[in-house]
All heavy atoms as a GROMACS GRO file, in nm:
protein
  611
    1MET      N    1  12.236  10.119   9.225
    1MET     CA    2  12.263   9.994   9.293
    1MET      C    3  12.284   9.901   9.186
    1MET      O    4  12.203   9.888   9.090
    1MET     CB    5  12.154   9.956   9.383
    1MET     CG    6  12.179   9.831   9.446
    1MET     SD    7  12.056   9.768   9.578
    1MET     CE    8  11.921   9.872   9.550
    2PRO      N    9  12.392   9.825   9.198
    2PRO     CA   10  12.427   9.724   9.083
    2PRO      C   11  12.318   9.613   9.074
    2PRO      O   12  12.270   9.575   9.186
    2PRO     CB   13  12.564   9.661   9.123
    2PRO     CG   14  12.608   9.733   9.245
    2PRO     CD   15  12.495   9.830   9.296
    3ARG      N   16  12.295   9.580   8.952
    3ARG     CA   17  12.185   9.479   8.935
    3ARG      C   18  12.250   9.334   8.940
    3ARG      O   19  12.178   9.240   8.918
    3ARG     CB   20  12.107   9.501   8.802
    3ARG     CG   21  12.037   9.630   8.805
    3ARG     CD   22  11.908   9.601   8.863
    3ARG     NE   23  11.833   9.734   8.853
    3ARG     CZ   24  11.719   9.749   8.929
    3ARG    NH1   25  11.693   9.664   9.023
    3ARG    NH2   26  11.652   9.868   8.924
    4ASP      N   27  12.382   9.320   8.943
    4ASP     CA   28  12.432   9.193   8.932
    4ASP      C   29  12.474   9.130   9.060
    4ASP      O   30  12.550   9.043   9.070
    4ASP     CB   31  12.569   9.199   8.858
    4ASP     CG   32  12.673   9.306   8.902
    4ASP    OD1   33  12.626   9.378   8.996
    4ASP    OD2   34  12.785   9.303   8.862
    5LEU      N   35  12.400   9.170   9.166
    5LEU     CA   36  12.421   9.120   9.300
    5LEU      C   37  12.348   8.969   9.293
    5LEU      O   38  12.248   8.954   9.238
    5LEU     CB   39  12.360   9.207   9.415
    5LEU     CG   40  12.423   9.329   9.437
    5LEU    CD1   41  12.355   9.427   9.536
    5LEU    CD2   42  12.572   9.315   9.487
    6PRO      N   43  12.402   8.866   9.379
    6PRO     CA   44  12.340   8.750   9.381
    6PRO      C   45  12.198   8.770   9.454
    6PRO      O   46  12.173   8.860   9.538
    6PRO     CB   47  12.420   8.670   9.475
    6PRO     CG   48  12.548   8.742   9.486
    6PRO     CD   49  12.531   8.876   9.453
    7ASN      N   50  12.103   8.684   9.417
    7ASN     CA   51  11.962   8.697   9.470
    7ASN      C   52  11.959   8.681   9.624
    7ASN      O   53  11.875   8.754   9.685
    7ASN     CB   54  11.877   8.583   9.408
    7ASN     CG   55  11.843   8.609   9.263
    7ASN    OD1   56  11.847   8.725   9.216
    7ASN    ND2   57  11.810   8.506   9.189
    8TRP      N   58  12.043   8.603   9.676
    8TRP     CA   59  12.046   8.596   9.822
    8TRP      C   60  12.063   8.744   9.901
    8TRP      O   61  12.017   8.752  10.000
    8TRP     CB   62  12.134   8.495   9.876
    8TRP     CG   63  12.295   8.526   9.852
    8TRP    CD1   64  12.363   8.488   9.744
    8TRP    CD2   65  12.374   8.609   9.930
    8TRP    NE1   66  12.496   8.532   9.771
    8TRP    CE2   67  12.513   8.608   9.877
    8TRP    CE3   68  12.365   8.676  10.058
    8TRP    CZ2   69  12.610   8.676   9.928
    8TRP    CZ3   70  12.459   8.731  10.108
    8TRP    CH2   71  12.588   8.741  10.044
    9THR      N   72  12.132   8.834   9.826
    9THR     CA   73  12.156   8.957   9.896
    9THR      C   74  12.022   9.033   9.911
    9THR      O   75  12.001   9.107  10.007
    9THR     CB   76  12.264   9.048   9.828
    9THR    OG1   77  12.209   9.060   9.684
    9THR    CG2   78  12.387   8.968   9.823
   10TYR      N   79  11.933   9.022   9.810
   10TYR     CA   80  11.814   9.089   9.824
   10TYR      C   81  11.720   9.021   9.939
   10TYR      O   82  11.665   9.092  10.008
   10TYR     CB   83  11.731   9.074   9.691
   10TYR     CG   84  11.815   9.146   9.576
   10TYR    CD1   85  11.874   9.079   9.484
   10TYR    CD2   86  11.815   9.291   9.581
   10TYR    CE1   87  11.954   9.145   9.388
   10TYR    CE2   88  11.894   9.350   9.465
   10TYR     CZ   89  11.959   9.273   9.379
   10TYR     OH   90  12.033   9.336   9.292
   11ASP      N   91  11.736   8.891   9.945
   11ASP     CA   92  11.658   8.821  10.062
   11ASP      C   93  11.711   8.867  10.195
   11ASP      O   94  11.634   8.891  10.290
   11ASP     CB   95  11.670   8.658  10.046
   11ASP     CG   96  11.610   8.601   9.908
   11ASP    OD1   97  11.516   8.681   9.867
   11ASP    OD2   98  11.656   8.507   9.878
   12ARG      N   99  11.835   8.880  10.207
   12ARG     CA  100  11.896   8.929  10.331
   12ARG      C  101  11.858   9.071  10.366
   12ARG      O  102  11.833   9.091  10.481
   12ARG     CB  103  12.046   8.915  10.333
   12ARG     CG  104  12.101   8.773  10.322
   12ARG     CD  105  12.084   8.692  10.440
   12ARG     NE  106  12.195   8.738  10.526
   12ARG     CZ  107  12.227   8.690  10.639
   12ARG    NH1  108  12.170   8.597  10.689
   12ARG    NH2  109  12.328   8.750  10.723
   13ARG      N  110  11.838   9.159  10.259
   13ARG     CA  111  11.800   9.291  10.294
   13ARG      C  112  11.657   9.293  10.338
   13ARG      O  113  11.618   9.367  10.431
   13ARG     CB  114  11.817   9.381  10.167
   13ARG     CG  115  11.959   9.428  10.134
   13ARG     CD  116  11.946   9.547  10.055
   13ARG     NE  117  11.866   9.556   9.949
   13ARG     CZ  118  11.889   9.585   9.811
   13ARG    NH1  119  12.018   9.620   9.786
   13ARG    NH2  120  11.819   9.578   9.726
   14ARG      N  121  11.568   9.206  10.282
   14ARG     CA  122  11.436   9.194  10.335
   14ARG      C  123  11.437   9.146  10.480
   14ARG      O  124  11.352   9.185  10.564
   14ARG     CB  125  11.358   9.113  10.234
   14ARG     CG  126  11.312   9.182  10.118
   14ARG     CD  127  11.211   9.097  10.030
   14ARG     NE  128  11.265   8.975   9.978
   14ARG     CZ  129  11.335   8.967   9.856
   14ARG    NH1  130  11.358   9.081   9.794
   14ARG    NH2  131  11.373   8.856   9.821
   15GLU      N  132  11.511   9.044  10.499
   15GLU     CA  133  11.518   8.991  10.641
   15GLU      C  134  11.564   9.096  10.736
   15GLU      O  135  11.509   9.114  10.844
   15GLU     CB  136  11.621   8.882  10.655
   15GLU     CG  137  11.572   8.750  10.576
   15GLU     CD  138  11.680   8.648  10.577
   15GLU    OE1  139  11.788   8.668  10.653
   15GLU    OE2  140  11.657   8.557  10.496
   16LEU      N  141  11.667   9.183  10.698
   16LEU     CA  142  11.715   9.296  10.784
   16LEU      C  143  11.600   9.399  10.800
   16LEU      O  144  11.586   9.433  10.916
   16LEU     CB  145  11.828   9.358  10.720
   16LEU     CG  146  11.879   9.497  10.782
   16LEU    CD1  147  11.934   9.473  10.926
   16LEU    CD2  148  11.994   9.549  10.696
   17GLY      N  149  11.530   9.428  10.702
   17GLY     CA  150  11.417   9.516  10.708
   17GLY      C  151  11.311   9.470  10.797
   17GLY      O  152  11.253   9.548  10.891
   18ASP      N  153  11.278   9.346  10.784
   18ASP     CA  154  11.176   9.282  10.877
   18ASP      C  155  11.226   9.287  11.021
   18ASP      O  156  11.134   9.314  11.115
   18ASP     CB  157  11.153   9.138  10.841
   18ASP     CG  158  11.082   9.126  10.716
   18ASP    OD1  159  11.012   9.218  10.665
   18ASP    OD2  160  11.080   9.007  10.649
   19ARG      N  161  11.350   9.264  11.051
   19ARG     CA  162  11.403   9.264  11.176
   19ARG      C  163  11.403   9.401  11.242
   19ARG      O  164  11.355   9.424  11.363
   19ARG     CB  165  11.540   9.222  11.184
   19ARG     CG  166  11.588   9.171  11.329
   19ARG     CD  167  11.728   9.097  11.315
   19ARG     NE  168  11.717   8.979  11.233
   19ARG     CZ  169  11.795   8.959  11.119
   19ARG    NH1  170  11.881   9.058  11.084
   19ARG    NH2  171  11.787   8.862  11.037
   20ILE      N  172  11.441   9.499  11.169
   20ILE     CA  173  11.428   9.641  11.208
   20ILE      C  174  11.290   9.667  11.236
   20ILE      O  175  11.260   9.748  11.340
   20ILE     CB  176  11.487   9.733  11.111
   20ILE    CG1  177  11.644   9.709  11.107
   20ILE    CG2  178  11.464   9.884  11.137
   20ILE    CD1  179  11.714   9.787  10.984
   21ARG      N  180  11.195   9.640  11.149
   21ARG     CA  181  11.055   9.690  11.183
   21ARG      C  182  11.000   9.613  11.301
   21ARG      O  183  10.943   9.684  11.389
   21ARG     CB  184  10.967   9.636  11.046
   21ARG     CG  185  10.824   9.681  11.071
   21ARG     CD  186  10.736   9.638  10.956
   21ARG     NE  187  10.745   9.502  10.915
   21ARG     CZ  188  10.821   9.487  10.797
   21ARG    NH1  189  10.857   9.569  10.727
   21ARG    NH2  190  10.826   9.363  10.758
   22ASP      N  191  11.032   9.493  11.320
   22ASP     CA  192  10.977   9.424  11.435
   22ASP      C  193  11.047   9.480  11.570
   22ASP      O  194  10.969   9.509  11.670
   22ASP     CB  195  11.019   9.269  11.436
   22ASP     CG  196  10.948   9.194  11.332
   22ASP    OD1  197  10.839   9.245  11.283
   22ASP    OD2  198  10.990   9.077  11.296
   23LEU      N  199  11.172   9.525  11.561
   23LEU     CA  200  11.234   9.567  11.682
   23LEU      C  201  11.183   9.715  11.707
   23LEU      O  202  11.159   9.767  11.814
   23LEU     CB  203  11.390   9.578  11.667
   23LEU     CG  204  11.444   9.436  11.680
   23LEU    CD1  205  11.600   9.446  11.631
   23LEU    CD2  206  11.447   9.391  11.824
   24ARG      N  207  11.150   9.794  11.602
   24ARG     CA  208  11.100   9.930  11.619
   24ARG      C  209  10.965   9.919  11.666
   24ARG      O  210  10.942   9.998  11.761
   24ARG     CB  211  11.098   9.993  11.474
   24ARG     CG  212  11.017  10.125  11.482
   24ARG     CD  213  11.012  10.187  11.353
   24ARG     NE  214  10.948  10.112  11.245
   24ARG     CZ  215  10.813  10.100  11.232
   24ARG    NH1  216  10.726  10.153  11.316
   24ARG    NH2  217  10.754  10.032  11.127
   25LEU      N  218  10.879   9.829  11.622
   25LEU     CA  219  10.748   9.811  11.681
   25LEU      C  220  10.747   9.774  11.826
   25LEU      O  221  10.669   9.822  11.914
   25LEU     CB  222  10.673   9.723  11.594
   25LEU     CG  223  10.621   9.769  11.448
   25LEU    CD1  224  10.567   9.662  11.379
   25LEU    CD2  225  10.536   9.888  11.459
   26HIS      N  226  10.838   9.682  11.864
   26HIS     CA  227  10.863   9.640  12.006
   26HIS      C  228  10.896   9.761  12.088
   26HIS      O  229  10.866   9.764  12.204
   26HIS     CB  230  10.974   9.528  12.000
   26HIS     CG  231  10.970   9.472  12.139
   26HIS    ND1  232  11.070   9.502  12.231
   26HIS    CD2  233  10.894   9.365  12.202
   26HIS    CE1  234  11.039   9.428  12.349
   26HIS    NE2  235  10.949   9.352  12.318
   27ALA      N  236  10.983   9.850  12.033
   27ALA     CA  237  11.016   9.971  12.112
   27ALA      C  238  10.914  10.081  12.112
   27ALA      O  239  10.928  10.192  12.157
   27ALA     CB  240  11.155  10.030  12.052
   28ASN      N  241  10.784  10.051  12.043
   28ASN     CA  242  10.675  10.155  12.035
   28ASN      C  243  10.711  10.271  11.967
   28ASN      O  244  10.676  10.374  12.000
   28ASN     CB  245  10.614  10.174  12.177
   28ASN     CG  246  10.556  10.047  12.239
   28ASN    OD1  247  10.480   9.983  12.165
   28ASN    ND2  248  10.582  10.024  12.354
   29LEU      N  249  10.781  10.248  11.854
   29LEU     CA  250  10.826  10.381  11.765
   29LEU      C  251  10.760  10.364  11.627
   29LEU      O  252  10.746  10.259  11.579
   29LEU     CB  253  10.971  10.374  11.756
   29LEU     CG  254  11.059  10.392  11.874
   29LEU    CD1  255  11.216  10.373  11.846
   29LEU    CD2  256  11.042  10.525  11.938
   30THR      N  257  10.712  10.470  11.590
   30THR     CA  258  10.669  10.484  11.442
   30THR      C  259  10.789  10.506  11.367
   30THR      O  260  10.893  10.547  11.407
   30THR     CB  261  10.571  10.611  11.429
   30THR    OG1  262  10.638  10.717  11.452
   30THR    CG2  263  10.449  10.581  11.519
   31GLN      N  264  10.760  10.494  11.226
   31GLN     CA  265  10.875  10.517  11.136
   31GLN      C  266  10.907  10.670  11.143
   31GLN      O  267  11.026  10.708  11.143
   31GLN     CB  268  10.836  10.479  10.998
   31GLN     CG  269  10.828  10.337  10.971
   31GLN     CD  270  10.788  10.304  10.826
   31GLN    OE1  271  10.735  10.390  10.747
   31GLN    NE2  272  10.817  10.182  10.773
   32GLU      N  273  10.809  10.745  11.156
   32GLU     CA  274  10.835  10.886  11.162
   32GLU      C  275  10.925  10.920  11.286
   32GLU      O  276  11.014  11.006  11.270
   32GLU     CB  277  10.706  10.958  11.173
   32GLU     CG  278  10.718  11.113  11.165
   32GLU     CD  279  10.586  11.180  11.148
   32GLU    OE1  280  10.503  11.147  11.061
   32GLU    OE2  281  10.560  11.274  11.233
   33VAL      N  282  10.895  10.875  11.399
   33VAL     CA  283  10.977  10.898  11.533
   33VAL      C  284  11.115  10.851  11.501
   33VAL      O  285  11.199  10.915  11.546
   33VAL     CB  286  10.896  10.854  11.653
   33VAL    CG1  287  10.987  10.846  11.767
   33VAL    CG2  288  10.769  10.917  11.673
   34LEU      N  289  11.129  10.724  11.460
   34LEU     CA  290  11.262  10.675  11.433
   34LEU      C  291  11.340  10.761  11.341
   34LEU      O  292  11.454  10.794  11.367
   34LEU     CB  293  11.245  10.525  11.376
   34LEU     CG  294  11.376  10.464  11.350
   34LEU    CD1  295  11.466  10.439  11.474
   34LEU    CD2  296  11.356  10.326  11.280
   35ALA      N  297  11.272  10.808  11.234
   35ALA     CA  298  11.350  10.886  11.140
   35ALA      C  299  11.387  11.016  11.199
   35ALA      O  300  11.503  11.071  11.191
   35ALA     CB  301  11.252  10.920  11.019
   36GLU      N  302  11.299  11.083  11.288
   36GLU     CA  303  11.335  11.203  11.349
   36GLU      C  304  11.448  11.183  11.460
   36GLU      O  305  11.541  11.268  11.452
   36GLU     CB  306  11.209  11.254  11.425
   36GLU     CG  307  11.214  11.394  11.487
   36GLU     CD  308  11.079  11.432  11.545
   36GLU    OE1  309  10.983  11.442  11.463
   36GLU    OE2  310  11.094  11.456  11.672
   37MET      N  311  11.452  11.082  11.520
   37MET     CA  312  11.543  11.049  11.633
   37MET      C  313  11.682  11.015  11.566
   37MET      O  314  11.795  11.037  11.626
   37MET     CB  315  11.503  10.939  11.728
   37MET     CG  316  11.378  10.999  11.814
   37MET     SD  317  11.316  10.864  11.921
   37MET     CE  318  11.458  10.867  12.044
   38THR      N  319  11.678  10.952  11.440
   38THR     CA  320  11.810  10.918  11.386
   38THR      C  321  11.865  11.014  11.289
   38THR      O  322  11.968  11.019  11.254
   38THR     CB  323  11.793  10.788  11.312
   38THR    OG1  324  11.689  10.800  11.215
   38THR    CG2  325  11.765  10.667  11.411
   39GLY      N  326  11.769  11.101  11.244
   39GLY     CA  327  11.817  11.201  11.128
   39GLY      C  328  11.807  11.142  11.006
   39GLY      O  329  11.866  11.204  10.908
   40ILE      N  330  11.742  11.031  10.994
   40ILE     CA  331  11.733  10.957  10.860
   40ILE      C  332  11.590  10.985  10.807
   40ILE      O  333  11.498  10.992  10.874
   40ILE     CB  334  11.746  10.806  10.879
   40ILE    CG1  335  11.889  10.762  10.939
   40ILE    CG2  336  11.715  10.733  10.747
   40ILE    CD1  337  11.888  10.615  10.979
   41ASP      N  338  11.587  11.024  10.680
   41ASP     CA  339  11.463  11.058  10.621
   41ASP      C  340  11.357  10.938  10.632
   41ASP      O  341  11.389  10.826  10.620
   41ASP     CB  342  11.483  11.081  10.473
   41ASP     CG  343  11.360  11.136  10.395
   41ASP    OD1  344  11.325  11.249  10.418
   41ASP    OD2  345  11.304  11.044  10.322
   42ARG      N  346  11.244  10.979  10.660
   42ARG     CA  347  11.131  10.880  10.672
   42ARG      C  348  11.114  10.782  10.562
   42ARG      O  349  11.099  10.665  10.573
   42ARG     CB  350  10.991  10.943  10.714
   42ARG     CG  351  10.885  10.844  10.755
   42ARG     CD  352  10.748  10.910  10.766
   42ARG     NE  353  10.719  10.998  10.656
   42ARG     CZ  354  10.653  10.944  10.545
   42ARG    NH1  355  10.638  10.817  10.526
   42ARG    NH2  356  10.622  11.026  10.448
   43ARG      N  357  11.131  10.837  10.442
   43ARG     CA  358  11.125  10.756  10.329
   43ARG      C  359  11.233  10.650  10.320
   43ARG      O  360  11.210  10.542  10.266
   43ARG     CB  361  11.106  10.837  10.193
   43ARG     CG  362  10.975  10.914  10.180
   43ARG     CD  363  10.981  11.014  10.061
   43ARG     NE  364  11.086  11.110  10.110
   43ARG     CZ  365  11.096  11.226  10.064
   43ARG    NH1  366  11.024  11.265   9.959
   43ARG    NH2  367  11.196  11.305  10.092
   44THR      N  368  11.353  10.693  10.369
   44THR     CA  369  11.453  10.600  10.369
   44THR      C  370  11.434  10.494  10.469
   44THR      O  371  11.465  10.373  10.449
   44THR     CB  372  11.591  10.679  10.406
   44THR    OG1  373  11.612  10.781  10.298
   44THR    CG2  374  11.707  10.583  10.400
   45VAL      N  375  11.383  10.527  10.575
   45VAL     CA  376  11.342  10.430  10.682
   45VAL      C  377  11.250  10.329  10.623
   45VAL      O  378  11.268  10.205  10.644
   45VAL     CB  379  11.285  10.488  10.811
   45VAL    CG1  380  11.223  10.373  10.909
   45VAL    CG2  381  11.393  10.571  10.884
   46GLN      N  382  11.145  10.374  10.544
   46GLN     CA  383  11.047  10.292  10.477
   46GLN      C  384  11.121  10.189  10.379
   46GLN      O  385  11.091  10.066  10.386
   46GLN     CB  386  10.950  10.380  10.400
   46GLN     CG  387  10.846  10.435  10.487
   46GLN     CD  388  10.758  10.523  10.406
   46GLN    OE1  389  10.800  10.582  10.301
   46GLN    NE2  390  10.629  10.539  10.445
   47ARG      N  391  11.210  10.252  10.311
   47ARG     CA  392  11.291  10.164  10.206
   47ARG      C  393  11.375  10.058  10.274
   47ARG      O  394  11.384   9.945  10.231
   47ARG     CB  395  11.364  10.249  10.122
   47ARG     CG  396  11.283  10.328  10.017
   47ARG     CD  397  11.362  10.386   9.899
   47ARG     NE  398  11.452  10.492   9.949
   47ARG     CZ  399  11.414  10.622   9.958
   47ARG    NH1  400  11.290  10.665   9.925
   47ARG    NH2  401  11.512  10.712  10.008
   48ILE      N  402  11.438  10.093  10.387
   48ILE     CA  403  11.524  10.009  10.472
   48ILE      C  404  11.428   9.894  10.514
   48ILE      O  405  11.463   9.770  10.499
   48ILE     CB  406  11.594  10.078  10.573
   48ILE    CG1  407  11.700  10.168  10.524
   48ILE    CG2  408  11.655   9.969  10.678
   48ILE    CD1  409  11.757  10.258  10.632
   49GLU      N  410  11.314   9.914  10.572
   49GLU     CA  411  11.212   9.821  10.628
   49GLU      C  412  11.153   9.736  10.520
   49GLU      O  413  11.134   9.614  10.537
   49GLU     CB  414  11.115   9.889  10.709
   49GLU     CG  415  11.159   9.935  10.842
   49GLU     CD  416  11.050   9.979  10.928
   49GLU    OE1  417  10.936   9.968  10.904
   49GLU    OE2  418  11.087  10.030  11.041
   50ARG      N  419  11.151   9.782  10.402
   50ARG     CA  420  11.087   9.703  10.285
   50ARG      C  421  11.211   9.618  10.220
   50ARG      O  422  11.182   9.518  10.143
   50ARG     CB  423  11.036   9.801  10.177
   50ARG     CG  424  10.898   9.836  10.205
   50ARG     CD  425  10.816   9.903  10.094
   50ARG     NE  426  10.903   9.990  10.010
   50ARG     CZ  427  10.912  10.117  10.018
   50ARG    NH1  428  10.838  10.186  10.091
   50ARG    NH2  429  10.989  10.182   9.936
   51GLY      N  430  11.330   9.644  10.253
   51GLY     CA  431  11.436   9.572  10.196
   51GLY      C  432  11.481   9.624  10.059
   51GLY      O  433  11.551   9.553   9.988
   52THR      N  434  11.438   9.747  10.017
   52THR     CA  435  11.471   9.795   9.897
   52THR      C  436  11.586   9.903   9.890
   52THR      O  437  11.628   9.954   9.791
   52THR     CB  438  11.347   9.869   9.831
   52THR    OG1  439  11.301   9.966   9.919
   52THR    CG2  440  11.237   9.761   9.811
   53SER      N  441  11.638   9.917  10.019
   53SER     CA  442  11.751  10.007  10.035
   53SER      C  443  11.874   9.937  10.099
   53SER      O  444  11.838   9.856  10.195
   53SER     CB  445  11.718  10.120  10.114
   53SER     OG  446  11.828  10.220  10.134
   54ASP      N  447  11.997   9.976  10.061
   54ASP     CA  448  12.111   9.923  10.132
   54ASP      C  449  12.154  10.020  10.219
   54ASP      O  450  12.233  10.123  10.189
   54ASP     CB  451  12.223   9.897  10.020
   54ASP     CG  452  12.276   9.763  10.008
   54ASP    OD1  453  12.250   9.690  10.106
   54ASP    OD2  454  12.332   9.721   9.904
   55PRO      N  455  12.119  10.012  10.350
   55PRO     CA  456  12.161  10.119  10.448
   55PRO      C  457  12.305  10.107  10.478
   55PRO      O  458  12.372  10.009  10.492
   55PRO     CB  459  12.070  10.077  10.567
   55PRO     CG  460  12.053   9.929  10.569
   55PRO     CD  461  12.041   9.904  10.416
   56PRO      N  462  12.372  10.231  10.492
   56PRO     CA  463  12.502  10.239  10.537
   56PRO      C  464  12.518  10.198  10.681
   56PRO      O  465  12.436  10.201  10.764
   56PRO     CB  466  12.540  10.385  10.515
   56PRO     CG  467  12.413  10.460  10.495
   56PRO     CD  468  12.309  10.365  10.458
   57TYR      N  469  12.638  10.152  10.712
   57TYR     CA  470  12.672  10.108  10.842
   57TYR      C  471  12.638  10.224  10.955
   57TYR      O  472  12.568  10.185  11.052
   57TYR     CB  473  12.820  10.071  10.845
   57TYR     CG  474  12.872  10.026  10.982
   57TYR    CD1  475  12.836   9.884  11.020
   57TYR    CD2  476  12.948  10.096  11.075
   57TYR    CE1  477  12.873   9.834  11.137
   57TYR    CE2  478  12.992  10.047  11.185
   57TYR     CZ  479  12.961   9.922  11.220
   57TYR     OH  480  13.008   9.872  11.344
   58SER      N  481  12.662  10.341  10.924
   58SER     CA  482  12.639  10.433  11.018
   58SER      C  483  12.478  10.446  11.041
   58SER      O  484  12.446  10.480  11.164
   58SER     CB  485  12.694  10.578  10.967
   58SER     OG  486  12.636  10.615  10.845
   59SER      N  487  12.409  10.432  10.948
   59SER     CA  488  12.254  10.434  10.964
   59SER      C  489  12.209  10.325  11.053
   59SER      O  490  12.128  10.344  11.140
   59SER     CB  491  12.181  10.432  10.836
   59SER     OG  492  12.209  10.550  10.750
   60LEU      N  493  12.268  10.207  11.028
   60LEU     CA  494  12.242  10.091  11.122
   60LEU      C  495  12.279  10.108  11.263
   60LEU      O  496  12.203  10.074  11.349
   60LEU     CB  497  12.299   9.961  11.052
   60LEU     CG  498  12.259   9.911  10.925
   60LEU    CD1  499  12.336   9.793  10.879
   60LEU    CD2  500  12.106   9.878  10.932
   61LEU      N  501  12.395  10.170  11.282
   61LEU     CA  502  12.423  10.210  11.416
   61LEU      C  503  12.333  10.300  11.483
   61LEU      O  504  12.298  10.280  11.599
   61LEU     CB  505  12.571  10.275  11.414
   61LEU     CG  506  12.696  10.183  11.390
   61LEU    CD1  507  12.822  10.271  11.365
   61LEU    CD2  508  12.703  10.083  11.494
   62LEU      N  509  12.298  10.415  11.411
   62LEU     CA  510  12.198  10.497  11.470
   62LEU      C  511  12.061  10.430  11.501
   62LEU      O  512  11.996  10.458  11.598
   62LEU     CB  513  12.180  10.614  11.369
   62LEU     CG  514  12.286  10.708  11.340
   62LEU    CD1  515  12.255  10.795  11.224
   62LEU    CD2  516  12.306  10.798  11.471
   63ILE      N  517  12.020  10.351  11.411
   63ILE     CA  518  11.888  10.280  11.425
   63ILE      C  519  11.902  10.199  11.555
   63ILE      O  520  11.801  10.198  11.649
   63ILE     CB  521  11.850  10.192  11.309
   63ILE    CG1  522  11.810  10.293  11.196
   63ILE    CG2  523  11.734  10.099  11.329
   63ILE    CD1  524  11.797  10.227  11.060
   64ALA      N  525  12.006  10.113  11.562
   64ALA     CA  526  12.015  10.027  11.676
   64ALA      C  527  12.018  10.109  11.811
   64ALA      O  528  11.962  10.072  11.913
   64ALA     CB  529  12.153   9.938  11.661
   65ASP      N  530  12.089  10.220  11.808
   65ASP     CA  531  12.104  10.304  11.937
   65ASP      C  532  11.968  10.363  11.978
   65ASP      O  533  11.924  10.364  12.085
   65ASP     CB  534  12.199  10.416  11.901
   65ASP     CG  535  12.222  10.509  12.018
   65ASP    OD1  536  12.267  10.455  12.123
   65ASP    OD2  537  12.185  10.626  12.014
   66VAL      N  538  11.902  10.418  11.874
   66VAL     CA  539  11.756  10.463  11.901
   66VAL      C  540  11.664  10.362  11.951
   66VAL      O  541  11.581  10.377  12.047
   66VAL     CB  542  11.697  10.538  11.780
   66VAL    CG1  543  11.560  10.580  11.808
   66VAL    CG2  544  11.789  10.672  11.759
   67ILE      N  545  11.660  10.236  11.884
   67ILE     CA  546  11.570  10.137  11.925
   67ILE      C  547  11.619  10.078  12.061
   67ILE      O  548  11.530  10.021  12.127
   67ILE     CB  549  11.571  10.025  11.814
   67ILE    CG1  550  11.497  10.079  11.692
   67ILE    CG2  551  11.496   9.905  11.864
   67ILE    CD1  552  11.497   9.985  11.573
   68GLY      N  553  11.746  10.088  12.099
   68GLY     CA  554  11.804  10.040  12.220
   68GLY      C  555  11.850   9.895  12.215
   68GLY      O  556  11.828   9.829  12.314
   69VAL      N  557  11.902   9.858  12.105
   69VAL     CA  558  11.948   9.722  12.092
   69VAL      C  559  12.092   9.714  12.032
   69VAL      O  560  12.126   9.806  11.980
   69VAL     CB  561  11.860   9.624  11.992
   69VAL    CG1  562  11.717   9.615  12.052
   69VAL    CG2  563  11.862   9.680  11.850
   70PRO      N  564  12.167   9.616  12.072
   70PRO     CA  565  12.298   9.616  12.007
   70PRO      C  566  12.280   9.591  11.855
   70PRO      O  567  12.186   9.539  11.801
   70PRO     CB  568  12.363   9.477  12.065
   70PRO     CG  569  12.272   9.429  12.175
   70PRO     CD  570  12.142   9.504  12.148
   71LEU      N  571  12.386   9.638  11.775
   71LEU     CA  572  12.385   9.637  11.637
   71LEU      C  573  12.364   9.484  11.584
   71LEU      O  574  12.296   9.451  11.491
   71LEU     CB  575  12.518   9.693  11.579
   71LEU     CG  576  12.524   9.683  11.415
   71LEU    CD1  577  12.413   9.765  11.352
   71LEU    CD2  578  12.659   9.720  11.386
   72SER      N  579  12.423   9.390  11.667
   72SER     CA  580  12.415   9.254  11.628
   72SER      C  581  12.266   9.200  11.622
   72SER      O  582  12.224   9.109  11.552
   72SER     CB  583  12.496   9.160  11.727
   72SER     OG  584  12.450   9.180  11.855
   73ASP      N  585  12.190   9.263  11.706
   73ASP     CA  586  12.041   9.226  11.712
   73ASP      C  587  11.974   9.259  11.574
   73ASP      O  588  11.872   9.207  11.528
   73ASP     CB  589  11.974   9.284  11.825
   73ASP     CG  590  11.994   9.224  11.941
   73ASP    OD1  591  12.072   9.134  11.967
   73ASP    OD2  592  11.931   9.266  12.059
   74LEU      N  593  12.023   9.382  11.503
   74LEU     CA  594  11.975   9.415  11.382
   74LEU      C  595  12.020   9.320  11.274
   74LEU      O  596  11.936   9.282  11.187
   74LEU     CB  597  12.005   9.558  11.347
   74LEU     CG  598  11.951   9.667  11.424
   74LEU    CD1  599  11.988   9.801  11.365
   74LEU    CD2  600  11.806   9.669  11.430
   75VAL      N  601  12.148   9.303  11.258
   75VAL     CA  602  12.198   9.230  11.156
   75VAL      C  603  12.202   9.082  11.170
   75VAL      O  604  12.236   9.007  11.067
   75VAL     CB  605  12.351   9.281  11.118
   75VAL    CG1  606  12.338   9.431  11.088
   75VAL    CG2  607  12.438   9.261  11.222
   76GLY      N  608  12.165   9.035  11.284
   76GLY     CA  609  12.146   8.890  11.305
   76GLY      C  610  12.274   8.821  11.321
   76GLY      O  611  12.308   8.720  11.290
   0.00000   0.00000   0.00000
């Protein structure tokens, strides 16, 4: 991942991760269950929720579908 990204991009990734975690918990899903249902590795789910990973669009679509929310609820 490039190191020359503006600082605000890291802040936004953390916000996205927090939102995903909150919605996942609201749906009563563990990270392990979310990973299993989306086909995304559990460690990747952890990194997305911590804001240390840049999830691809397709992963965000899968996460939103499994959690049962529109994609716009994830990305704000």
